[in-house]
C-alpha positions in Angstrom: -44.2 128.6 51.1 -43.8 132.1 50.5 -42.1 133.6 46.8 -43.3 137.7 46.9 -39.6 138.3 46.6 -39.4 137.3 43.3 -41.6 140.0 42.4 -39.2 142.7 44.4 -36.2 141.6 42.4 -34.8 144.1 39.3 -34.6 142.4 36.1 -30.6 143.0 36.6 -30.7 140.3 39.1 -32.5 137.7 36.9 -29.9 138.1 34.1 -26.7 138.4 36.6 -28.0 135.2 38.4 -28.5 133.8 34.5 -24.4 134.4 33.5 -23.3 133.4 36.7 -25.3 130.0 36.1 -23.8 129.1 33.0 -19.8 130.1 33.9 -20.9 127.9 36.9 -22.0 125.5 34.3 -18.9 125.9 31.8 -16.5 125.2 35.1 -18.7 121.3 36.6 -19.0 120.3 32.8 -16.6 117.7 33.6 -16.2 116.8 37.2 -20.0 116.3 37.4 -22.4 116.3 34.7 -25.9 116.5 37.2 -24.8 119.7 38.9 -23.9 120.6 35.2 -27.5 120.4 34.0 -28.9 121.6 37.2 -26.6 124.7 37.3 -27.4 124.5 33.2 -31.5 124.9 33.9 -31.0 127.2 37.1 -29.7 130.0 34.1 -32.5 129.1 31.4 -35.0 129.5 33.3 -33.5 132.7 34.7 -31.9 134.5 32.3 -36.4 133.3 30.8 -37.9 134.6 33.5 -35.8 138.1 33.5 -37.4 138.4 29.7 -40.5 137.7 30.9 -40.3 140.8 33.5 -38.8 143.0 31.1 -41.7 143.0 28.6 -44.5 142.8 31.1 -42.5 145.8 32.9 -42.9 148.1 29.5 
C-alpha cells in the first residue's frame, strides 16, 4: 500500500480530522460503543500525527 499522500497533507487537515472524529464519537457514543472507540482512536491518532508533523516542520 502506498501512503505517500499522507506526507503531502497539510497539518491543518489532521487537526480537522481529529475534531470531526471527536464530534462523531460523541454523537454515536450512545448507539454503538464499538464505533465510539474506533472513531475516538482515529481522532487521537490524527491529532498526534498532526502534532508530530508540526514539530518536524519547525
